[in-house]
C-alpha positions in Angstrom: 121.0 128.2 72.9 124.0 126.6 72.2 124.3 124.8 68.6 124.9 120.8 69.0 127.8 121.7 66.7 129.7 123.6 69.3 129.7 120.4 71.5 131.1 118.5 68.8 134.2 120.4 68.5 136.1 117.7 71.0 137.0 114.6 69.5 135.2 113.1 72.6 131.8 111.9 71.9 129.0 113.5 74.1 127.3 112.5 77.1 123.6 113.2 76.8 122.0 114.5 80.0 118.2 114.4 80.0 116.6 117.2 82.3 117.9 120.6 83.1 117.0 120.9 86.6 119.4 121.4 89.4 121.0 117.4 89.0 121.2 117.5 85.5 122.5 121.4 85.4 125.5 119.9 87.8 126.1 116.8 85.7 126.5 118.9 82.7 128.9 121.3 84.4 131.2 118.8 85.6 131.3 116.9 82.3 132.1 119.7 80.3 134.5 121.0 82.8 136.4 117.8 82.6 136.7 118.4 78.6 133.8 116.2 78.0 131.4 117.5 75.4 127.5 117.4 76.8 124.3 117.6 74.8 121.2 118.7 77.4 118.2 118.1 76.9 115.4 120.1 78.6 111.6 119.6 77.4 110.6 123.0 78.7 108.9 125.3 76.9 108.3 122.6 74.3 106.5 120.4 77.3 105.7 122.1 80.5 105.3 120.6 83.7 102.6 120.9 86.6 105.3 122.4 88.8 107.7 124.9 87.0 106.4 128.4 85.9 109.3 129.2 83.5 111.7 127.4 81.2 115.1 128.4 83.0 117.7 125.6 84.0 117.8 124.8 87.6 114.6 126.6 88.1 113.6 126.2 92.1 110.0 125.1 92.0 109.3 125.0 95.8 111.5 126.5 98.4 114.3 129.2 97.8 116.4 127.7 100.7 119.2 125.0 100.3 118.8 124.8 104.1 121.6 124.7 106.8 125.1 126.4 105.6 126.7 125.2 108.7 129.4 122.8 107.9 130.5 122.2 111.6 127.5 120.6 112.9 124.8 120.1 110.0 124.9 117.3 107.7 123.7 119.7 104.8 126.0 122.2 105.5 128.9 119.6 105.3 127.4 118.6 101.9 127.4 122.0 100.8 131.2 122.6 101.7 131.9 119.3 99.6 130.2 120.7 96.8 132.1 123.9 96.7 135.3 121.7 96.9 134.5 120.3 93.9 133.5 123.5 91.9 130.2 123.0 91.9 128.0 125.4 89.5 124.9 125.1 91.7 126.7 125.8 94.9 128.5 128.9 93.0 125.3 130.3 91.8 123.8 130.0 94.9 126.3 131.9 96.4 126.3 134.8 94.2 122.4 135.0 94.7 122.4 134.4 98.4 119.7 136.4 100.2 119.2 136.8 103.9 118.4 133.8 106.0 120.2 133.3 109.1 122.4 130.2 109.1 120.4 128.9 106.1 121.5 129.4 102.7 118.7 130.9 100.5 118.8 132.7 97.1 117.0 134.8 94.7 115.7 132.3 92.7 115.5 134.3 89.7 119.0 135.2 89.7 119.9 131.7 90.4 118.3 130.1 87.5 119.4 132.9 85.1 123.2 132.6 86.3 123.1 128.6 85.8 121.5 129.0 82.5 123.8 131.4 81.0 127.0 129.8 82.4 125.8 126.6 80.8 124.3 128.2 77.8 128.0 130.1 77.0 129.9 126.8 77.7 131.9 125.6 74.4 131.1 122.0 75.2 127.5 122.2 76.0 124.6 122.2 73.6 121.3 122.8 74.8 118.4 120.8 73.1 114.7 121.7 73.9 112.9 118.6 73.4 111.1 116.1 75.2 113.0 112.6 75.1 109.8 110.4 74.8 110.4 106.8 76.1 114.0 105.5 76.8 116.7 107.3 75.5 117.9 106.1 71.8 120.2 102.6 71.9 122.8 104.7 69.8 123.4 107.2 73.0 125.9 105.2 74.8 126.2 107.2 77.8 123.3 108.8 79.3 122.0 110.9 82.3 118.6 110.8 83.3 117.7 113.6 85.7 114.3 114.3 85.3 113.1 114.7 88.6 110.0 113.7 90.7 107.9 115.0 87.6 109.5 112.5 85.1 107.1 112.4 81.9 104.5 109.7 81.5 106.5 108.3 78.4 109.9 108.2 79.8 108.5 106.5 83.2 106.7 103.8 81.2 109.8 103.1 79.4 111.8 102.5 82.6 108.8 100.2 84.0 109.1 98.2 81.1 112.8 97.9 81.2 112.7 97.2 85.1 109.7 96.0 86.0 106.4 97.3 87.3 107.7 97.7 90.6 110.4 99.7 89.9 109.0 103.1 90.2 106.7 104.5 92.8 104.3 107.4 91.7 102.8 107.9 95.3 105.6 108.9 97.7 104.4 107.5 101.1 106.8 109.1 103.7 107.1 107.7 107.3 109.0 109.8 109.7 112.6 108.3 110.4 114.1 108.6 113.9 117.9 108.8 115.2 118.2 105.4 117.2 120.2 107.2 120.1 117.4 109.9 120.9 114.9 107.0 121.6 114.6 106.2 125.4 115.0 102.6 126.0 113.6 103.0 129.4 110.4 103.2 128.0 110.7 101.2 124.8 112.0 97.8 124.1 113.1 95.6 121.2 111.0 92.5 120.2 109.5 91.4 117.0 105.7 90.7 116.9 105.2 86.9 118.3 109.4 86.9 118.6 109.7 86.3 114.5 112.6 87.2 112.8 114.4 86.2 109.7 116.6 83.6 109.7 119.8 84.0 112.2 117.8 86.9 113.7 116.9 87.0 117.3 113.3 88.0 117.6 114.2 91.5 118.1 113.9 93.3 114.8 111.7 96.3 116.4 111.9 98.9 118.9 108.1 99.3 120.4 106.8 102.1 122.3 103.7 101.5 124.3 100.7 103.7 124.9 98.1 102.9 127.6 94.4 103.6 127.1 94.6 107.2 128.0 97.8 108.0 126.1 96.1 106.1 123.2 93.0 107.9 123.1 94.8 111.3 123.2 97.1 110.6 120.6 94.5 109.3 118.4 92.6 113.0 119.1 96.0 114.9 118.5 95.8 113.2 114.9 92.7 114.0 114.1 93.0 117.8 114.9 96.4 118.2 114.1 96.9 120.8 111.2 97.6 119.4 108.1 99.7 120.0 104.5 97.1 120.9 101.9 97.9 118.8 98.4 99.2 121.0 95.7 96.8 121.3 92.7 98.5 118.8 90.6 98.5 116.1 93.4 95.0 116.4 94.3 93.8 114.0 91.8 96.5 111.1 92.9 93.9 108.3 94.8 95.2 107.0 98.0 95.6 103.3 98.3 94.9 101.1 101.4 98.7 101.0 101.6 99.8 104.3 102.0 96.8 105.7 104.0 98.0 108.9 106.2 98.1 107.8 109.6 95.2 110.6 110.4 93.2 109.4 107.8 93.0 105.8 109.4 92.5 107.5 112.8 89.6 109.4 111.3 87.7 106.0 110.4 87.3 105.3 114.2 89.2 104.9 117.5 89.8 101.3 117.0 91.2 101.3 113.6 94.9 102.0 114.7 94.7 98.9 117.2 93.9 96.9 114.2 96.4 98.4 112.0 99.9 99.9 112.5 99.6 100.3 116.4 97.8 96.7 116.9 99.5 95.5 120.6 98.9 91.8 119.7 102.0 89.4 120.1 104.3 92.3 122.0 105.1 92.1 125.5 106.1 95.3 127.4 109.9 94.4 128.6 109.6 97.0 131.5 105.9 96.0 132.4 104.9 92.4 131.2 101.8 92.5 133.6 99.8 95.4 131.8 99.1 95.1 127.9 99.3 98.2 125.8 96.4 99.6 124.3 98.3 100.6 121.3 102.1 100.5 120.3 104.0 102.2 117.5 106.8 100.1 116.1 110.0 101.4 114.7 112.1 99.4 112.0 115.6 99.6 111.3 115.9 101.7 108.3 120.0 101.6 107.3 122.8 99.3 107.4 124.0 100.8 110.1 121.3 101.0 112.5 121.6 104.4 113.3 117.9 105.4 111.9 114.5 103.7 112.8 111.5 104.3 110.6 108.0 104.7 112.6 106.1 101.8 110.8 102.9 102.9 109.2 103.5 106.7 110.1 103.1 108.3 106.6 101.2 111.5 107.2 100.3 115.0 105.9 100.4 116.8 109.6 102.4 119.5 109.0 106.1 119.4 109.8 106.1 121.0 113.6 102.8 119.1 114.0 104.8 115.9 113.4 107.1 116.8 116.0 104.9 117.9 118.5 102.0 115.0 117.9 104.9 111.9 117.9 106.7 113.4 120.8 103.5 112.5 122.9 104.3 108.9 122.3 106.3 107.3 125.5 109.7 106.5 124.6 109.9 109.3 121.6 109.3 112.5 124.0 113.1 113.6 122.9 113.0 112.0 119.7 115.3 113.6 116.8 114.1 113.0 113.4 116.5 112.6 110.5 113.2 113.1 108.3 109.9 113.7 108.8 106.6 112.3 107.2 104.7 113.1 104.1 102.6 111.9 101.1 102.7 113.5 98.0 103.3 112.6 94.2 106.5 111.8 93.2 108.4 109.3 90.7 112.1 108.0 92.2 113.5 104.4 91.1 113.7 101.5 93.7 117.6 102.4 93.5 119.1 100.3 95.8 117.8 97.0 93.6 118.5 98.9 90.2 121.7 100.9 90.6 125.1 100.1 90.9 127.7 101.8 93.0 128.4 104.5 90.2 124.4 105.2 89.6 124.4 103.2 86.5 121.1 100.8 85.7 122.2 97.3 86.1 120.0 96.3 83.1 121.4 98.8 80.7 124.9 100.7 82.1 124.3 103.0 79.3 122.1 104.6 81.7 123.0 106.6 84.6 120.2 108.4 87.0 120.8 111.9 89.0 118.8 113.9 91.3 115.3 113.0 93.0 114.4 110.2 90.8 117.1 107.9 92.4 115.3 108.5 96.0 117.2 111.6 97.2 115.3 114.3 98.5 116.3 118.0 98.5 117.9 120.3 96.2 121.5 120.0 97.3 121.3 116.3 97.5 120.0 116.3 94.2 122.7 118.5 92.9 125.3 116.2 94.8 124.4 113.2 93.0 124.4 115.2 89.8 127.8 116.3 90.6 128.8 112.4 91.4 127.1 111.1 88.0 129.0 113.9 86.0 132.4 113.0 87.3 131.4 109.4 86.9 130.3 109.4 83.4 133.6 111.9 82.4 135.8 109.4 84.3 134.5 106.6 82.0 134.8 108.8 78.8 138.4 109.6 79.5 139.1 105.8 80.2 139.6 106.0 83.8 137.9 103.9 86.5 135.3 105.9 88.5 136.7 106.7 92.2 133.6 106.6 94.6 133.9 109.1 97.8 134.1 107.4 101.3 130.9 106.6 103.2 132.3 109.0 105.9 131.8 112.2 103.7 128.3 113.6 103.1 128.7 112.4 99.1 129.6 109.4 100.1 126.9 108.6 102.6 123.9 109.8 100.4 125.4 107.7 97.3 125.8 104.5 99.5 122.0 105.3 100.7 120.7 105.0 97.8 122.5 102.7 95.8 122.6 99.8 98.8 122.8 101.3 102.3 118.9 101.5 102.5 116.7 98.2 102.3 115.3 98.0 99.2 111.6 96.7 100.4 111.0 99.9 102.2 113.4 102.4 100.4 111.9 106.0 100.5 113.7 109.4 99.4 116.1 110.7 102.1 117.7 113.9 102.6 121.2 113.6 104.0 121.7 113.6 107.9 124.4 112.2 109.7 122.5 108.8 110.6 123.9 107.9 107.2 127.3 108.2 108.3 129.3 105.5 109.9 129.0 106.1 113.7 132.2 107.6 115.2 134.1 105.1 117.3 136.1 106.8 120.2 139.1 105.1 121.5 138.9 102.5 123.8 138.2 103.8 127.2 137.2 107.4 126.0 133.8 108.8 126.4 131.3 108.1 123.7 130.3 111.5 122.2 126.9 112.9 121.9 124.5 115.7 120.4 126.9 118.6 119.2 129.8 117.0 120.1 129.4 113.9 118.1 128.5 116.1 114.8 131.3 118.3 115.0 133.7 115.2 115.1 131.8 113.4 112.1 131.9 116.7 110.1 135.5 117.2 110.6 135.8 113.5 109.6 134.1 114.3 106.5 136.0 117.1 105.4 139.3 115.4 106.0 138.2 112.2 104.0 136.5 114.3 101.3 139.8 116.5 100.9 141.8 113.3 100.2 138.9 112.1 97.6 138.9 115.4 96.1 142.8 115.4 95.5 142.6 112.3 94.1 140.1 113.4 91.3 141.8 116.3 90.7 144.7 114.4 89.5 142.3 111.9 87.6 140.5 114.8 86.1 142.4 118.2 86.4 139.7 120.3 85.3 136.8 119.0 87.2 137.3 120.7 90.4 137.7 124.2 88.6 135.3 126.9 90.2 133.1 129.1 88.1 
């Protein structure tokens, strides 16, 4: 363990980082490499969690996969490439401990955690303190990055709630699937709000509607009830359901008419393709991002396995060829209503000395968490060095996920999200040119992201010369 005095050799005041997971470790690395001392607070092993099994930094508690490493056609692969460009410790350790996984980046989890731990322990500007930060960090810590993950300790969660309001944190993560808008068959679906109601200035067409006749509805209910489900983890089992986030299959089990009087009720809607026949049930999808590229399946939080979700939900008329930006789920979690609470550099609006990083901000996944840690480290380093933080373009993977959690998503329906091309601004072809789809569209968006990120990274290097130093 490094001593606190080691981090005090610099005449720059230290930044406190709370949480030694992927986001906290990456934030610490970016700060230290910029010449800013860091005090990293990790409560393990003094206080254990329900998910961790070691006291190592950046422990991978679930999968050992960082998902696709394809930087040409996959958004998370683009994120990998951007992180490598910025000398990410998490990506360097992952590359060093890669195990065979086809086109994915999977790692030896023990070797990965050990490498991250050793590098940070040996860094002369890093001090690691094994203690719980109970409640909100002290006022005299003038710059703090909170990266405590989905299992934030109760005392810290209570402190955040007392500062930001009772509805600022979610403790039961009810996730509905999100579908790419351009994969919905509008020859079967149509735009309409129930009873044509809309917000002021709207047109009464806020939802995409997918109709089911009696036969389709009955078959769909049966598939929901018999579909394979994911079991709760042991530490999730005591978290009760509440009516606002019942899994869709639990509602279906209450009787075949339940969904027709709940999220699939057909009242107030007329099928634009067949106005003479009233559907038995209707699945509504609501716009999920400001760009209008993603649509959320309203009320469809679920514990079905991912493969079952894709199979069952593609039986819905209009969704036969649906591409999912995110599949549904239901589990214990802790995350901020970030679009309402955080500014564009991830500072808490009520107390700007506090920044948040990782899954507590509402990003989902190992790589996304680490990437937000990378950004908070750079933002905090810039402030310590009296430099205005430079925000990555929204056309990049970092900029897209940052924009989503700090305002691109609707604060009323905000849910955790993986990086995906639906978060990027659409690529607009030249006038008269054919609109790109599928892999061609992804390839162009990935190339645009690389170019724009390279320009941003060059500027950041000029501002903070050591910020992109590789391990």
